[in-house]
LUMMARVO-932966 format. One line per field, with one value per residue (C-alpha): residue number from 1; residue in three letters; x, y, z. Coordinates in pm, 1 decimal. Layout:
num	(NUM | ...) $
residuo	(ALA | ...) $
x	(X | ...) $
y	(Y | ...) $
z	(Z | ...) $
! end
This chain:
num	(1 | 2 | 3 | 4 | 5 | 6 | 7 | 8 | 9 | 10 | 11 | 12 | 13 | 14 | 15 | 16 | 17 | 18 | 19 | 20 | 21 | 22 | 23 | 24 | 25 | 26 | 27 | 28 | 29 | 30 | 31 | 32 | 33 | 34 | 35 | 36 | 37 | 38 | 39 | 40 | 41 | 42 | 43 | 44 | 45 | 46 | 47 | 48 | 49 | 50 | 51 | 52 | 53 | 54 | 55 | 56 | 57 | 58 | 59 | 60 | 61 | 62 | 63 | 64 | 65 | 66 | 67 | 68 | 69 | 70 | 71 | 72 | 73 | 74 | 75 | 76 | 77 | 78 | 79 | 80 | 81 | 82 | 83 | 84 | 85 | 86 | 87 | 88 | 89 | 90 | 91 | 92 | 93 | 94 | 95 | 96 | 97 | 98 | 99 | 100 | 101 | 102 | 103 | 104 | 105 | 106 | 107 | 108 | 109 | 110 | 111 | 112 | 113 | 114 | 115 | 116 | 117 | 118 | 119 | 120 | 121 | 122 | 123 | 124 | 125 | 126 | 127 | 128 | 129 | 130 | 131 | 132 | 133 | 134 | 135 | 136 | 137 | 138 | 139 | 140 | 141 | 142 | 143 | 144 | 145 | 146 | 147 | 148 | 149 | 150 | 151 | 152 | 153 | 154 | 155 | 156 | 157 | 158 | 159 | 160 | 161 | 162 | 163 | 164 | 165 | 166 | 167 | 168 | 169 | 170 | 171 | 172 | 173 | 174 | 175 | 176 | 177 | 178 | 179 | 180 | 181 | 182 | 183 | 184 | 185 | 186 | 187 | 188 | 189 | 190 | 191 | 192 | 193 | 194 | 195 | 196 | 197 | 198 | 199 | 200 | 201 | 202 | 203 | 204 | 205 | 206 | 207 | 208 | 209 | 210 | 211 | 212 | 213 | 214 | 215 | 216 | 217 | 218 | 219 | 220 | 221 | 222 | 223 | 224 | 225 | 226 | 227 | 228 | 229 | 230 | 231 | 232 | 233 | 234 | 235 | 236 | 237 | 238 | 239 | 240 | 241 | 242 | 243 | 244 | 245 | 246 | 247 | 248 | 249 | 250 | 251 | 252 | 253 | 254 | 255 | 256 | 257 | 258 | 259 | 260 | 261 | 262 | 263 | 264 | 265 | 266 | 267 | 268 | 269 | 270 | 271 | 272 | 273 | 274 | 275 | 276 | 277 | 278 | 279 | 280 | 281 | 282 | 283 | 284 | 285 | 286 | 287 | 288 | 289 | 290 | 291 | 292 | 293 | 294 | 295 | 296 | 297 | 298 | 299 | 300 | 301 | 302 | 303 | 304 | 305 | 306 | 307 | 308 | 309 | 310 | 311 | 312 | 313 | 314 | 315 | 316 | 317 | 318 | 319 | 320 | 321 | 322 | 323 | 324 | 325 | 326 | 327 | 328 | 329 | 330 | 331 | 332 | 333 | 334 | 335 | 336 | 337 | 338 | 339 | 340 | 341 | 342 | 343 | 344 | 345 | 346 | 347 | 348 | 349 | 350 | 351 | 352 | 353 | 354 | 355 | 356 | 357 | 358 | 359 | 360 | 361 | 362 | 363 | 364 | 365 | 366) $
residuo	(MET | PRO | HIS | THR | LEU | ASP | ALA | LEU | THR | THR | GLY | GLN | VAL | THR | GLU | TRP | THR | ALA | THR | GLN | ALA | VAL | ARG | GLU | THR | ALA | CYS | LEU | ALA | VAL | GLU | ASP | ARG | GLY | GLU | VAL | ASP | ALA | LEU | LEU | ALA | ASP | ARG | LEU | PRO | ALA | LEU | SER | ALA | ARG | GLN | ALA | ARG | ASP | ALA | ALA | TRP | GLY | ALA | ALA | CYS | ARG | LEU | ASP | PRO | ALA | SER | ALA | VAL | ARG | ARG | ARG | ALA | LYS | ALA | VAL | ASN | ASP | ARG | PHE | VAL | SER | VAL | ARG | PRO | ALA | PRO | ASP | THR | MET | THR | TYR | LEU | SER | ALA | LEU | LEU | PRO | VAL | GLN | ASP | GLY | VAL | ALA | CYS | TYR | ALA | ALA | LEU | LYS | ALA | ALA | ALA | SER | SER | ALA | GLN | ALA | SER | GLY | ASP | LEU | ARG | GLY | ARG | GLY | GLN | VAL | MET | ALA | ASP | THR | LEU | VAL | GLU | ARG | LEU | THR | GLY | THR | ALA | ALA | SER | VAL | ARG | ILE | GLY | ASP | ARG | GLY | GLY | SER | LEU | GLU | VAL | GLN | PRO | ALA | THR | GLU | SER | ALA | SER | ALA | PRO | GLU | VAL | VAL | GLU | VAL | HIS | LEU | VAL | MET | THR | ASP | ALA | ALA | LEU | PHE | THR | GLY | ASP | THR | GLU | PRO | ALA | PHE | LEU | SER | ASP | ASP | ALA | ALA | SER | GLY | SER | ASN | PRO | ALA | ALA | ASP | LEU | ILE | PRO | ALA | GLN | ALA | ALA | ARG | GLU | LEU | VAL | ARG | HIS | ALA | GLY | THR | VAL | PHE | LEU | ARG | ARG | LEU | TYR | THR | ASP | PRO | GLN | SER | GLY | GLN | LEU | VAL | ALA | MET | GLU | SER | GLY | ARG | ARG | CYS | PHE | ASP | GLY | ASN | LEU | ARG | ARG | LEU | LEU | ILE | ARG | ARG | ASP | GLY | THR | CYS | ARG | THR | PRO | TRP | CYS | ASP | ALA | PRO | ILE | ARG | HIS | VAL | ASP | HIS | VAL | LEU | ASP | HIS | ALA | SER | GLY | GLY | PRO | THR | SER | LEU | ASP | ASN | GLY | GLN | GLY | LEU | CYS | GLU | ARG | CYS | ASN | GLN | THR | LYS | ASN | LEU | PRO | GLY | TRP | SER | ALA | GLU | THR | THR | GLY | SER | GLY | ARG | HIS | PRO | GLY | GLY | SER | HIS | VAL | VAL | ARG | THR | THR | THR | PRO | THR | GLY | HIS | THR | TYR | ASP | SER | THR | ALA | PRO | PRO | VAL | LEU | PRO | SER | ARG | THR | ARG | GLY | ALA | THR | THR | THR | VAL | VAL | GLU | LEU | ALA | CYS | PHE | GLN | GLU | TRP | LEU | GLY | HIS | VAL | ILE | ASP | ALA | ALA) $
x	(9560.8 | 9317.9 | 9335.4 | 9711.1 | 9716.2 | 9457.4 | 9676.8 | 9976.3 | 9818.6 | 9674.0 | 10011.9 | 9902.0 | 10209.3 | 10528.7 | 10609.9 | 10848.3 | 10595.2 | 10340.6 | 10618.0 | 10684.1 | 10324.1 | 10252.5 | 10589.4 | 10526.7 | 10188.5 | 10331.3 | 10302.7 | 9940.3 | 9626.4 | 9444.8 | 9169.5 | 9400.0 | 9595.9 | 9270.8 | 9184.1 | 9535.6 | 9474.3 | 9128.5 | 9305.6 | 9587.4 | 9349.0 | 9298.0 | 9650.8 | 9882.0 | 9910.1 | 10031.0 | 10283.0 | 10636.0 | 10798.3 | 10916.0 | 10594.0 | 10370.1 | 10601.0 | 10547.6 | 10193.6 | 10167.8 | 10407.1 | 10227.0 | 9876.2 | 10009.1 | 10169.8 | 9817.1 | 9616.5 | 9855.0 | 10091.7 | 10206.0 | 10285.2 | 10491.0 | 10691.0 | 10765.4 | 10873.6 | 11098.1 | 11258.9 | 11341.4 | 11504.3 | 11708.3 | 11845.8 | 11955.8 | 12191.8 | 12531.1 | 12825.7 | 12963.5 | 13238.3 | 13277.1 | 13538.2 | 13481.7 | 13649.8 | 13982.6 | 14106.2 | 13814.7 | 13558.1 | 13189.7 | 13139.1 | 12774.1 | 12596.0 | 12242.6 | 12149.0 | 11828.6 | 11679.4 | 11784.1 | 12148.1 | 12162.4 | 12013.7 | 12254.7 | 12544.3 | 12450.5 | 12378.7 | 12737.9 | 12899.7 | 12694.1 | 12785.9 | 13134.0 | 13119.7 | 12946.0 | 13193.4 | 13501.4 | 13377.6 | 13280.6 | 13638.9 | 13773.0 | 13834.1 | 13903.0 | 13769.3 | 13413.2 | 13121.5 | 13132.8 | 13501.1 | 13495.6 | 13240.8 | 13409.4 | 13743.7 | 13537.0 | 13397.7 | 13760.8 | 13870.6 | 13608.8 | 13583.1 | 13968.3 | 14082.8 | 14353.6 | 14337.8 | 14260.8 | 14545.9 | 14428.1 | 14307.8 | 14215.1 | 14395.6 | 14172.6 | 13872.8 | 14096.0 | 14165.9 | 14530.6 | 14602.4 | 14779.8 | 14877.9 | 14999.0 | 15058.0 | 14785.4 | 14813.6 | 14639.1 | 14298.8 | 14164.6 | 13813.6 | 13620.9 | 13266.4 | 13016.6 | 12645.3 | 12420.7 | 12067.2 | 11785.4 | 11430.0 | 11102.8 | 10784.4 | 10491.6 | 10136.2 | 10077.4 | 9867.3 | 10146.8 | 10392.5 | 10178.7 | 9871.1 | 10017.6 | 9847.4 | 9958.5 | 10018.1 | 10392.3 | 10632.9 | 10893.0 | 11255.4 | 11527.6 | 11801.4 | 11769.4 | 11587.4 | 11758.0 | 12069.0 | 11841.6 | 11675.9 | 11831.4 | 11801.1 | 11818.3 | 11504.3 | 11223.9 | 10911.6 | 10924.0 | 10652.2 | 10508.4 | 10633.8 | 10988.4 | 10966.8 | 10866.4 | 11175.1 | 11401.3 | 11247.3 | 11286.2 | 11657.4 | 11747.1 | 12000.2 | 11798.0 | 11466.8 | 11332.3 | 10984.0 | 10831.4 | 10474.5 | 10383.4 | 10054.6 | 9903.3 | 9575.6 | 9323.5 | 9197.9 | 9527.9 | 9753.0 | 10015.7 | 10209.9 | 10041.4 | 10184.0 | 10508.6 | 10598.5 | 10920.5 | 11056.6 | 11409.1 | 11560.6 | 11675.0 | 11482.8 | 11653.5 | 11591.3 | 11238.1 | 11124.7 | 11354.3 | 11298.4 | 10920.4 | 10957.4 | 11187.0 | 10984.1 | 10652.3 | 10804.4 | 11024.4 | 11208.3 | 11258.0 | 10942.7 | 11001.1 | 10744.2 | 10867.2 | 11218.0 | 11289.0 | 11621.2 | 11702.6 | 11632.3 | 11947.5 | 11823.3 | 11500.6 | 11386.6 | 11134.6 | 10873.6 | 10836.8 | 11168.7 | 11273.3 | 11387.6 | 11025.2 | 10873.5 | 10805.7 | 10794.4 | 11012.9 | 10700.5 | 10581.9 | 10349.1 | 10602.9 | 10883.5 | 10974.1 | 11237.0 | 11451.9 | 11744.1 | 12048.1 | 11989.6 | 11623.6 | 11699.4 | 11954.0 | 11729.8 | 11446.0 | 11637.0 | 11727.4 | 11542.2 | 11187.8 | 11112.6 | 10859.6 | 10697.2 | 10379.4 | 10183.6 | 9832.3 | 9734.1 | 9795.0 | 9771.8 | 9651.9 | 9291.6 | 9135.2 | 9174.4 | 9399.3 | 9682.4 | 10039.4 | 10052.0 | 10342.0 | 10283.0 | 10615.0 | 10612.4 | 10874.5 | 11012.0 | 10801.6 | 10495.0 | 10405.1 | 10286.6 | 10326.4 | 10171.8 | 10343.7 | 10136.3 | 10327.7 | 10269.9 | 10116.9 | 10376.3 | 10325.0 | 10257.6 | 10030.7 | 9784.8 | 9426.2 | 9227.7 | 9008.0 | 9270.4 | 9292.2 | 9564.3 | 9830.0 | 10163.5 | 10489.7 | 10860.1 | 11104.3 | 11481.6 | 11655.8 | 12023.5 | 12257.7 | 12644.0 | 12858.3 | 13156.9 | 13295.4 | 13028.9 | 12657.5 | 12421.7 | 12241.5 | 11890.9 | 11626.0) $
y	(13521.8 | 13207.7 | 13131.4 | 13123.4 | 12910.7 | 12667.9 | 12650.0 | 12569.7 | 12294.9 | 12119.3 | 12133.7 | 12345.9 | 12588.5 | 12546.8 | 12700.3 | 12946.2 | 13068.8 | 13122.4 | 13296.4 | 13529.0 | 13618.5 | 13685.1 | 13882.5 | 14120.6 | 14215.9 | 14264.3 | 14644.1 | 14641.7 | 14669.6 | 14322.9 | 14417.7 | 14499.0 | 14168.2 | 13990.2 | 14156.9 | 14072.5 | 13717.4 | 13714.4 | 13854.3 | 13582.3 | 13277.0 | 13155.3 | 13226.9 | 13138.3 | 12768.3 | 12845.6 | 13112.2 | 13079.3 | 13202.7 | 13535.9 | 13586.5 | 13540.9 | 13800.8 | 14036.6 | 13995.1 | 14041.8 | 14329.5 | 14501.7 | 14467.2 | 14622.4 | 14923.7 | 14992.5 | 14945.2 | 15128.7 | 15353.6 | 15555.0 | 15255.2 | 15103.6 | 15426.0 | 15432.9 | 15055.8 | 15135.2 | 15440.8 | 15244.0 | 14946.6 | 15209.0 | 15304.9 | 14951.0 | 14947.2 | 14792.3 | 14586.9 | 14295.8 | 14026.7 | 13673.5 | 13398.0 | 13136.7 | 12793.0 | 12797.5 | 13131.5 | 13323.5 | 13593.2 | 13663.4 | 14023.8 | 14129.2 | 14449.7 | 14520.8 | 14810.8 | 15003.9 | 14828.8 | 15104.7 | 15090.3 | 14729.3 | 14695.2 | 14977.6 | 14790.3 | 14450.6 | 14600.5 | 14779.7 | 14475.0 | 14247.8 | 14510.4 | 14493.5 | 14115.9 | 14122.1 | 14374.5 | 14162.6 | 13858.7 | 14010.0 | 14113.2 | 13778.8 | 13783.9 | 13407.0 | 13469.1 | 13354.6 | 13614.6 | 13578.3 | 13620.7 | 13927.1 | 14084.1 | 13996.6 | 14148.0 | 14480.1 | 14509.5 | 14507.3 | 14751.5 | 15016.9 | 14996.1 | 15008.6 | 15187.7 | 14903.2 | 14589.9 | 14260.2 | 14075.2 | 13732.8 | 13642.3 | 13316.7 | 13289.1 | 13042.6 | 12826.0 | 12537.7 | 12686.7 | 12814.9 | 13051.4 | 13370.2 | 13629.0 | 13973.0 | 14277.3 | 14527.1 | 14819.1 | 15169.2 | 15131.2 | 15451.4 | 15403.6 | 15664.3 | 15780.1 | 15556.3 | 15593.1 | 15326.9 | 15272.5 | 15138.8 | 15071.5 | 15144.8 | 14984.2 | 15179.2 | 15294.8 | 15640.7 | 15730.2 | 15642.4 | 15859.7 | 16175.7 | 16182.9 | 16060.4 | 15703.8 | 15425.3 | 15148.4 | 15037.3 | 15021.5 | 14742.5 | 14822.4 | 14640.2 | 14706.6 | 14687.1 | 14379.5 | 14298.5 | 14151.8 | 13902.8 | 13973.1 | 14097.5 | 13905.7 | 14244.5 | 14363.5 | 14440.5 | 14639.8 | 14979.5 | 15232.4 | 15454.8 | 15758.1 | 15615.3 | 15572.3 | 15922.1 | 16053.6 | 15818.3 | 15972.4 | 16321.8 | 16284.6 | 16082.5 | 16280.1 | 16176.2 | 15992.4 | 15802.3 | 15689.9 | 15389.3 | 15285.1 | 14939.9 | 14774.5 | 14529.2 | 14330.1 | 14486.6 | 14160.0 | 13966.5 | 14246.3 | 14086.6 | 14237.9 | 14213.4 | 14031.6 | 14144.4 | 13925.6 | 13903.9 | 13738.9 | 13669.4 | 13339.9 | 13463.3 | 13666.5 | 14018.0 | 14374.2 | 14514.9 | 14134.1 | 13990.4 | 14287.6 | 14229.7 | 13868.4 | 13924.4 | 14196.1 | 13962.7 | 13669.7 | 13838.4 | 13526.3 | 13164.6 | 13022.2 | 12690.3 | 12630.1 | 12751.4 | 12822.3 | 13192.8 | 13212.7 | 13517.6 | 13473.6 | 13423.2 | 13262.7 | 13343.7 | 13018.5 | 12874.3 | 12688.1 | 12488.6 | 12446.5 | 12663.8 | 12348.5 | 12195.9 | 12480.1 | 12698.0 | 13078.1 | 13355.3 | 13525.5 | 13626.3 | 13355.0 | 13090.9 | 13258.9 | 13199.1 | 13338.3 | 13073.3 | 13033.3 | 12852.8 | 12532.1 | 12503.0 | 12567.2 | 12287.8 | 12056.8 | 12119.9 | 11980.3 | 11646.2 | 11323.3 | 11295.6 | 11671.6 | 11883.5 | 12209.4 | 12364.4 | 12680.2 | 12599.1 | 12942.9 | 13270.1 | 13604.5 | 13742.4 | 13741.3 | 13959.1 | 13853.1 | 13560.3 | 13437.0 | 13294.4 | 12946.6 | 12699.5 | 12330.3 | 12145.4 | 11761.0 | 11556.6 | 11223.6 | 11064.4 | 11213.1 | 11463.8 | 11785.9 | 12142.5 | 12446.3 | 12800.2 | 13117.5 | 13445.4 | 13698.9 | 14035.6 | 14286.3 | 14461.5 | 14187.5 | 14375.9 | 14473.4 | 14345.9 | 14192.2 | 14472.5 | 14745.4 | 14943.2 | 15198.0 | 15255.2 | 15097.9 | 15287.5 | 15194.6 | 15480.6 | 15428.9 | 15641.4 | 15704.3 | 15801.4 | 15890.6 | 15590.5 | 15753.3 | 15442.7 | 15421.3 | 15334.5 | 15599.1 | 15813.4 | 15809.4 | 15856.3) $
z	(10406.3 | 10425.4 | 10028.5 | 10054.9 | 10356.2 | 10186.7 | 9890.9 | 10105.6 | 10326.1 | 10008.7 | 9841.2 | 9564.4 | 9622.6 | 9792.2 | 10140.5 | 9968.3 | 9733.5 | 10006.2 | 10202.6 | 9933.1 | 9879.9 | 10265.1 | 10303.4 | 10009.8 | 10187.2 | 10552.2 | 10515.3 | 10461.1 | 10688.8 | 10747.5 | 10516.5 | 10269.8 | 10293.0 | 10258.5 | 9923.3 | 9783.3 | 9914.9 | 9725.0 | 9407.5 | 9407.9 | 9500.0 | 9152.7 | 9005.3 | 9278.7 | 9210.0 | 8852.6 | 8982.7 | 9045.8 | 9376.7 | 9183.8 | 8997.8 | 9316.1 | 9476.8 | 9206.0 | 9209.6 | 9566.9 | 9577.0 | 9300.6 | 9453.0 | 9767.8 | 9585.2 | 9422.4 | 9757.0 | 9970.2 | 9775.9 | 10060.8 | 10279.9 | 9989.1 | 9937.6 | 10313.5 | 10315.9 | 10013.8 | 10170.2 | 10468.2 | 10260.2 | 10097.8 | 10427.6 | 10503.1 | 10179.6 | 10257.0 | 10119.9 | 10274.6 | 10229.8 | 10337.9 | 10257.0 | 9996.1 | 9934.4 | 9753.8 | 9850.8 | 9700.3 | 9841.6 | 9821.0 | 9774.0 | 9810.5 | 9786.8 | 9888.2 | 9664.1 | 9540.3 | 9247.9 | 8980.4 | 9093.9 | 9090.8 | 8746.6 | 8635.9 | 8778.6 | 8643.6 | 8295.2 | 8276.2 | 8369.5 | 8123.6 | 7862.3 | 7921.4 | 7901.9 | 7561.6 | 7411.2 | 7544.0 | 7396.6 | 7072.2 | 7030.7 | 7101.8 | 7473.8 | 7589.6 | 7942.0 | 8026.5 | 8062.7 | 8440.3 | 8441.8 | 8245.1 | 8463.0 | 8786.9 | 8637.7 | 8532.1 | 8859.3 | 9021.3 | 8762.5 | 8786.9 | 9184.0 | 9212.7 | 8920.9 | 8860.9 | 8650.1 | 8806.3 | 8929.2 | 8817.4 | 8482.8 | 8355.7 | 8031.6 | 7825.2 | 7912.3 | 7979.6 | 8313.7 | 8291.5 | 8560.9 | 8493.6 | 8759.9 | 8665.9 | 8871.8 | 8905.9 | 8662.9 | 8642.3 | 8450.5 | 8314.7 | 8281.2 | 8064.1 | 8168.0 | 8021.4 | 7967.6 | 8148.2 | 8000.3 | 8206.8 | 8109.3 | 8298.6 | 8185.9 | 8343.8 | 8234.0 | 8084.6 | 8391.0 | 8631.4 | 8431.9 | 8370.2 | 8611.6 | 8947.2 | 8923.5 | 9176.6 | 8932.5 | 9010.5 | 8729.7 | 8623.5 | 8612.2 | 8419.7 | 8156.0 | 7757.2 | 7697.5 | 7353.9 | 7566.6 | 7800.7 | 8107.7 | 8417.8 | 8748.1 | 8933.9 | 8756.6 | 8986.4 | 9041.3 | 9210.3 | 9312.3 | 9067.7 | 9268.0 | 9268.1 | 8884.8 | 8843.1 | 9046.2 | 8829.6 | 8501.2 | 8652.5 | 8742.5 | 8429.2 | 8181.8 | 7873.9 | 7824.4 | 7522.1 | 7533.1 | 7350.7 | 7351.7 | 7424.7 | 7303.1 | 7559.3 | 7538.2 | 7772.8 | 7915.7 | 7967.7 | 7992.4 | 7769.5 | 7480.2 | 7138.5 | 6821.9 | 6604.9 | 6300.0 | 6148.5 | 5836.5 | 5973.9 | 6082.1 | 6432.2 | 6678.4 | 6695.2 | 6701.2 | 6850.1 | 6813.4 | 7063.3 | 7293.4 | 7275.6 | 7352.7 | 7647.2 | 7796.3 | 7753.6 | 7918.7 | 8178.6 | 8286.6 | 8159.6 | 8037.1 | 8175.5 | 8443.0 | 8773.6 | 8640.8 | 8743.3 | 8574.8 | 8355.6 | 7969.1 | 7766.6 | 7463.6 | 7242.9 | 7084.7 | 6854.4 | 7029.5 | 6711.7 | 6579.3 | 6274.2 | 6087.7 | 6142.7 | 5979.1 | 6293.2 | 6201.7 | 6345.5 | 6527.2 | 6872.4 | 6885.8 | 6820.5 | 7028.4 | 7398.3 | 7625.4 | 7793.8 | 8008.3 | 7846.3 | 8042.8 | 7968.2 | 7592.4 | 7570.8 | 7754.9 | 7529.5 | 7243.5 | 7398.7 | 7277.5 | 7423.8 | 7495.4 | 7278.2 | 7313.5 | 7126.4 | 7161.3 | 7284.0 | 7341.4 | 7134.2 | 7270.6 | 6909.4 | 7023.4 | 7299.1 | 7597.9 | 7493.5 | 7678.7 | 7525.4 | 7637.6 | 7587.4 | 7651.6 | 7743.8 | 7710.1 | 7903.9 | 7805.5 | 8073.5 | 7880.8 | 8155.8 | 8025.8 | 8176.8 | 8063.5 | 8098.8 | 8059.8 | 7971.4 | 8247.3 | 8210.2 | 8111.3 | 8464.8 | 8699.2 | 8915.6 | 8643.2 | 8680.4 | 8375.7 | 8200.3 | 8256.7 | 7923.4 | 8039.5 | 7767.0 | 7881.0 | 7798.7 | 7825.6 | 7893.7 | 7838.8 | 8104.3 | 8024.8 | 8329.4 | 8312.1 | 8471.9 | 8681.3 | 8833.3 | 9088.3 | 9096.0 | 8961.3 | 9199.8 | 9024.4 | 9293.6) $
! end
């Protein structure tokens, strides 16, 4: 991959970004790897490590779908759970899962945290998610609770916790050709975008996506309108003060992860590029998805942001320019809704909400 090597040796990309691009093409023949390298040559310096990985993996799925499916099947066989000690009498419990299972697990825990906080629970989001994980895996309540945000520790005996079956919703973004005609364009799997982006979200081969839809209990389909040149979602306006409803979903779908350059953190806040107090409208063009830290940093003295490119005209890209207190400027371009799509692709893109019944264990969807 000479273009990737050149970008690395000239300092245009980091070693980790180059590694991500190279690793995702390891299953391809030399000729196909060269084609992916040429496709990424102009884009690679502007991509974060995760975006480079997604672009390379998506291209690999299109060039050699059979190899991508075999690679995924082998990876599924390697699933496991591990535990290792952590400081202060804690442990790290880790699970390597297929993406649809990981997304569903995280979505269920995140929904439980949001519900608990809305009802006045004083635990933090992470604490609720950890306690819910223990309760659903063991059938008993977590033995240690943090009573308030001040850090008071309450130890209580484990009790039986009857958990009723729950419905988990996962979302697939894929082209209509991949859904209905057997096309090889990979799909993007995540949970409902209205609650923020999911760090477990990922691209999956088209065949795996069709299997997920086939085995889902209930499926709802929503068509997404994208620009044929840039692949970005088209505009939607709102007269409300806050980004909510379908406009919020659309923004999070468009941006994928935090829009701050090279920050791949999950989206937690949907923010006005030009502050609402300064006259900024609540619109797709003036909106961006940010992680909590970047949104708070953006409001510090000396920081500013503006939209320099709009996705409203054909072939246009949504570009946000951020200026730091030192006077440096950085541009962030919204990625295509499917990272592997090439310019000029006019295929219709659809989003499917697939519902599975949660029975105290991960869903068995594919």
